[in-house]
C-alpha positions in Angstrom: -41.2 11.6 -23.8 -37.7 12.7 -22.7 -35.2 11.0 -20.6 -36.0 12.5 -17.6 -33.5 10.7 -15.0 -30.0 9.7 -14.7 -29.3 6.8 -11.7 -26.3 6.3 -10.1 -25.7 2.8 -8.3 -22.1 1.7 -6.7 -21.3 -1.5 -7.6 -20.2 -4.0 -4.5 -20.5 -0.6 -2.0 -19.3 -1.7 0.9 -16.7 -4.2 -0.2 -15.8 -1.7 -2.5 -14.9 0.5 0.6 -12.9 -2.5 2.2 -10.7 -2.6 -0.8 -10.5 1.0 -1.2 -9.4 1.9 2.2 -7.1 -1.6 2.6 -5.0 -2.1 -0.9 -4.1 -5.8 0.3 -7.8 -6.6 -0.5 -7.8 -5.5 -3.7 -8.2 -8.4 -6.4 -9.8 -10.6 -3.6 -12.3 -12.1 -2.5 -14.1 -10.1 0.1 -17.2 -10.7 1.9 -18.6 -8.1 4.5 -20.0 -9.5 7.8 -22.0 -7.5 10.6 -20.2 -10.0 13.2 -17.1 -12.4 13.1 -19.2 -15.7 14.0 -19.8 -18.6 11.3 -23.9 -18.3 11.5 -23.3 -15.1 10.4 -24.5 -14.1 7.3 -22.4 -11.8 4.4 -23.7 -8.1 4.0 -21.9 -7.2 0.9 -19.9 -9.2 -1.3 -17.0 -8.0 -3.8 -17.0 -9.2 -7.4 -14.1 -11.4 -6.9 -16.2 -13.5 -4.1 -19.8 -12.8 -6.7 -18.2 -14.6 -9.3 -17.6 -17.6 -6.6 -21.6 -17.6 -5.8 -21.3 -15.4 -2.8 -24.3 -13.0 -2.4 -25.5 -10.7 0.0 -26.8 -13.2 2.3 -25.2 -16.0 1.9 -24.2 -17.6 5.5 -20.4 -17.6 6.4 -20.1 -21.1 6.8 -22.0 -21.6 3.0 -19.3 -18.4 1.7 -16.4 -20.2 3.0 -17.2 -23.9 1.3 -17.9 -21.6 -1.9 -15.0 -19.7 -2.1 -12.1 -20.8 0.9 -10.0 -18.0 0.1 -12.5 -15.4 0.7 -11.6 -12.4 3.2 -14.0 -11.7 5.7 -14.3 -8.0 6.5 -16.5 -6.6 9.6 -18.6 -3.9 8.9 -17.5 -0.3 9.4 -20.8 1.5 9.2 -19.5 5.0 9.9 -16.8 4.8 7.6 -19.6 3.5 4.9 -21.4 6.9 5.5 -18.4 8.8 5.3 -17.6 7.4 1.7 -21.5 7.8 0.8 -21.4 11.7 1.6 -18.1 12.1 -0.5 -19.6 10.1 -3.3 -23.0 12.3 -3.2 -21.0 15.6 -3.3 -18.6 14.1 -6.2 -21.6 13.5 -8.2 -23.2 16.9 -7.3 -20.3 18.8 -8.9 -21.2 17.1 -12.2 -25.1 17.4 -12.1 -27.3 17.4 -9.0 -28.5 15.1 -6.9 -32.2 15.1 -6.9 -32.7 12.5 -4.5 -30.6 10.4 -2.6 -32.5 6.8 -2.5 -29.9 5.0 -0.7 -26.3 4.2 1.1 -25.3 3.1 -2.5 -28.1 4.7 -5.2 -29.0 8.5 -6.4 -31.4 9.9 -8.5 -30.3 12.9 -10.8 -33.0 15.0 -12.9 -31.7 15.6 -16.6 -33.3 18.9 -18.2 -32.9 20.7 -21.3 -30.0 19.4 -23.4 -29.0 17.0 -20.6 -31.9 14.9 -21.9 -30.0 14.2 -25.3 -28.5 10.8 -25.2 -24.9 12.2 -26.0 -24.6 14.6 -23.5 -26.2 12.3 -20.7 -23.2 10.0 -21.9 -20.9 12.8 -20.9 -22.2 13.5 -18.0 -22.3 9.7 -16.7 -18.7 9.3 -17.8 -17.7 12.7 -15.9 -19.5 11.3 -12.8 -17.6 8.1 -12.8 -14.5 9.7 -13.7 -15.3 12.0 -10.3 -16.0 9.6 -7.8 -12.7 7.7 -9.3 -10.5 10.7 -8.9 -12.0 12.4 -5.6 -13.2 9.2 -4.0 -11.4 6.2 -4.3 -10.0 4.4 -8.1 -11.8 1.0 -6.6 -14.9 2.5 -6.6 -17.1 1.9 -9.8 -21.0 2.6 -10.5 -23.3 1.5 -13.0 -25.3 4.4 -14.3 -29.2 4.1 -15.9 -30.8 6.5 -17.9 -34.6 6.5 -18.5 -38.1 8.7 -18.4 -38.5 7.9 -14.9 -36.5 7.0 -11.6 -38.0 3.4 -11.3 -36.9 2.6 -15.5 -33.3 4.6 -14.9 -32.7 2.2 -12.0 -33.5 -0.9 -14.0 -31.4 0.7 -16.6 -28.1 0.6 -14.4 -28.8 -2.8 -13.0 -28.8 -4.0 -16.4 -24.9 -3.8 -16.9 -22.6 -4.4 -13.5 -20.1 -3.4 -12.6 -19.6 0.0 -14.2 -21.9 0.3 -17.0 -23.9 2.9 -18.8 -27.0 1.4 -20.1 -30.1 3.7 -21.7 -34.0 2.5 -21.7 -35.2 5.1 -24.4 -38.8 5.8 -24.2 -39.6 5.6 -27.7 -38.5 2.1 -27.2 -41.0 1.1 -24.7 -41.9 -1.3 -23.4 -40.5 -3.6 -26.2 -36.9 -2.9 -24.7 -38.5 -4.4 -21.3 -39.4 -7.8 -22.7 -36.1 -9.5 -21.9 -36.1 -8.7 -18.3 -37.1 -11.1 -15.8 -39.7 -10.2 -13.2 -37.6 -9.5 -10.3 -35.4 -7.6 -12.5 -38.1 -4.6 -11.3 -37.6 -2.9 -7.7 -40.4 -4.1 -6.2 -41.4 -7.8 -7.1 -39.3 -9.7 -5.0 -39.6 -13.6 -4.7 -42.9 -13.7 -2.8 -44.7 -11.4 -5.2 -43.3 -13.1 -8.3 -44.7 -16.2 -7.0 -48.3 -14.0 -6.6 -47.1 -13.2 -10.7 -46.8 -17.2 -11.7 -50.5 -17.8 -10.2 -51.7 -15.5 -12.2 -50.4 -17.1 -15.2 -47.3 -14.0 -15.6 -44.1 -15.4 -16.0 -42.3 -13.1 -18.3 -42.1 -9.2 -18.7 -43.9 -9.2 -22.3 -46.7 -10.3 -20.3 -46.6 -7.8 -17.3 -46.5 -4.6 -19.3 -49.6 -5.6 -21.3 -51.6 -6.1 -18.2 -54.4 -3.8 -17.6 -54.7 -1.7 -14.8 -57.9 -3.9 -13.6 -55.8 -6.9 -13.7 -52.9 -5.4 -12.1 -54.4 -4.5 -9.1 -56.2 -7.5 -8.6 -52.3 -9.3 -8.5 -51.1 -6.0 -6.2 -54.5 -5.9 -4.2 -54.1 -2.4 -4.8 -55.6 -0.1 -7.4 -53.0 2.7 -6.6 -50.5 0.3 -6.8 -51.4 -1.0 -9.9 -52.0 2.6 -11.8 -48.5 3.7 -10.4 -46.9 0.5 -11.7 -49.1 0.8 -15.0 -47.7 4.4 -15.8 -44.3 3.4 -15.0 -43.6 1.0 -16.6 -44.8 3.2 -19.9 -42.2 5.8 -19.1 -44.4 8.2 -17.6 -43.3 10.2 -14.2 -45.5 9.0 -11.2 -45.2 11.4 -7.9 -44.0 9.3 -5.3 -46.6 8.7 -2.6 -46.9 10.0 0.8 -45.3 7.5 3.5 -46.0 7.8 7.2 -43.2 6.2 9.7 -45.1 3.3 11.6 -42.5 1.4 13.6 -39.3 2.3 14.9 -37.4 -1.0 15.6 -33.7 -2.9 15.8 -32.5 -6.3 15.8 -28.9 -7.7 15.8 -27.1 -10.9 15.1 -25.4 -11.3 18.8 -21.8 -12.2 18.9 -20.8 -15.4 20.3 -19.3 -14.2 23.2 -23.1 -12.8 23.9 -25.0 -16.1 22.6 -26.5 -16.3 26.5 -29.5 -15.5 28.6 -27.5 -12.2 30.0 -26.0 -11.4 26.8 -29.1 -11.3 24.8 -30.8 -9.1 27.6 -28.1 -6.3 27.8 -28.2 -6.4 24.1 -32.0 -6.0 23.9 -31.1 -3.1 26.5 -29.2 -1.6 24.1 -31.6 -1.8 21.1 -34.2 0.0 23.5 -32.3 2.7 24.4 -31.3 3.3 21.0 -34.8 2.8 19.8 -36.1 4.8 22.3 -33.3 8.1 21.7 -34.6 7.8 17.6 -38.4 8.1 18.6 -37.7 10.6 20.5 -35.6 12.4 17.8 -38.4 12.0 15.5 -40.9 13.5 17.9 -43.0 10.8 17.8 -45.0 8.3 20.9 -45.3 4.6 20.9 -48.0 2.4 22.2 -47.0 -0.7 21.5 -43.7 -2.6 22.6 -42.5 -5.8 21.2 -39.7 -7.9 21.4 -38.6 -11.3 20.1 -35.1 -14.0 20.6 -34.1 -16.6 17.6 -32.1 -19.3 19.2 -29.6 -21.7 17.4 -31.5 -24.7 18.8 -35.1 -24.0 19.9 -38.3 -22.4 19.2 -38.3 -18.6 18.6 -39.0 -16.0 21.7 -41.7 -13.4 21.0 -44.0 -11.3 22.8 -46.3 -7.3 22.9 -48.1 -5.7 24.9 -49.9 -2.6 24.4 -49.7 0.8 26.6 -50.3 4.1 27.2 -48.4 6.8 24.7 -44.7 6.5 25.8 -41.9 8.4 25.1 -39.4 8.0 27.6 -36.6 5.2 27.9 -37.6 4.1 31.3 -40.9 3.1 31.2 -40.2 1.1 28.4 -36.8 -0.4 29.6 -39.9 -1.6 33.1 -42.0 -3.0 30.4 -39.1 -4.7 29.0 -38.0 -6.2 32.0 -41.3 -7.9 33.3 -41.9 -9.1 29.8 -38.0 -10.8 30.3 -38.7 -11.8 33.6 -42.0 -13.7 32.6 -39.9 -15.7 30.0 -37.7 -17.4 32.5 -34.3 -18.8 31.6 -33.9 -20.6 28.5 -31.5 -23.5 28.1 -31.0 -22.7 24.2 -28.1 -21.0 22.7 -29.8 -17.2 21.8 -28.8 -16.1 18.0 -30.6 -12.8 17.3 -32.9 -10.6 19.1 -35.1 -8.1 17.8 -37.6 -5.6 19.1 -40.1 -2.9 18.0 -41.8 0.0 18.7 -45.3 0.6 17.0 -48.7 2.4 16.9 -46.6 5.4 16.7 -48.3 9.1 16.7 -46.3 12.3 16.3 -46.2 14.6 19.4 -48.7 17.2 17.5 -51.3 14.3 17.8 -50.2 12.7 21.3 -51.9 13.3 24.3 -48.9 12.4 27.3 -50.0 11.0 30.5 -51.6 12.9 32.7 -49.5 11.9 35.7 -46.3 13.9 36.6 -44.3 10.9 37.0 -44.3 9.7 33.7 -43.8 13.8 32.3 -40.8 14.0 34.6 -39.3 10.7 33.3 -39.9 11.9 29.3 -38.2 15.2 30.0 -35.3 13.2 31.9 -34.9 11.2 28.7 -34.7 14.2 26.6 -31.8 15.3 29.0 -30.0 12.1 28.4 -30.5 13.2 24.9 -28.6 16.4 25.0 -25.9 15.1 27.2 -24.9 12.1 24.8 -25.3 15.0 21.7 -22.9 16.9 23.7 -20.4 14.8 25.0 -20.6 11.4 23.3 -22.6 8.0 22.8 -23.7 7.0 26.6 -21.8 9.2 28.5 -25.0 9.2 30.4 -27.6 6.1 30.6 -29.8 3.8 33.0 -27.7 1.5 35.0 -29.3 -1.7 33.1 -27.1 -0.7 30.0 -24.1 -1.3 32.1 -21.4 -3.5 30.4 -23.4 -3.7 27.3 -22.8 -0.3 26.0 -21.1 -1.2 22.9 -22.9 -4.3 22.3 -25.1 -3.1 19.3 -23.2 -0.7 17.3 -24.9 0.8 14.2 -25.8 -1.0 11.0 -26.2 0.3 7.4 -29.1 -0.9 5.8 -28.8 -0.5 1.7 -32.4 1.4 1.8 -31.3 4.2 4.6 -28.4 6.4 5.4 -28.4 6.6 9.1 -27.3 9.6 11.3 -24.6 8.9 13.7 -26.6 10.7 16.1 -24.6 10.8 19.8 -27.3 10.1 22.0 -28.2 6.9 19.9 -25.6 5.3 17.8 
């Protein structure tokens, strides 16, 4: 069984970009935050901050307590995507990139003599050097080499920062035994508890499970078979996926933590989600929205509707739901919305009413204008004053396209 994949994982990516762009931050503890608010959470931390106990998800107030001299950097999503593109190009000059896994991860297939450990090592070292020389000398990556993408990623996580680790097929599964269950992608705290409930607390126990035993824990024979073979180094084809929802959420900046501010941001999120829906060429039949409050219970509501793709009808539905909610005396902290029940256009039967058809056409024209002249060049009046209230965020498992129609 050969070494088939090399996995590149950028270290402390968002924070490293900030340190690259702003030399005064180098060597200092840095946390990247979505908004400047004590109730917000860190979405990335430099290694100088990590040694002080600051992690992704650490509340800002706790980060300050753990690390009083921490520097908070406001997230710059467009910049992270720009640098991501340069990193992919840098890696591509050393070896073709097979698949971009996330904004800070990519997998490269090794073929022929590239699978020999000494050649894979030379490629890995060339990648590190190329990124430092052409993208930024503060940008480090850990590289893992293994028989499949999952194990190559696991190998990359074993030594950070700036590591190079091999999981040799001939040593499987014994070389996995020192790992914790949560070291495997796909096993988070909740899944780990399920394993514990079945008496599985070590990786040595995990790799000895039969497909039937794994299926009992996972609740899926297909998933169990996939894991059984991946843990043994086999290459398993990705399961086909289908888009099921389009949604956005946003932590409100302090100045927007009012009912009016929350409503404005929600309108902005609906504009973005509706434009994404049309770009993907899907329709929706379910709308839901929620508001988390600092000092009160969560408000959450959802409604089914005829297949819809236009912004106007979604805004009308939201307006009615918001009106029924009434005014809350509590302080809103976070707003979220989701479009579900997605149907691709080839399978959708649009409304028979001419008014609905015209509204869909209007929405597509709005997208065209915004793509040509810039975001929010044209929008519905309900968005007035909140045009820039919910900037794009970069999730670690996706790379957003900065489409002017909805960013």
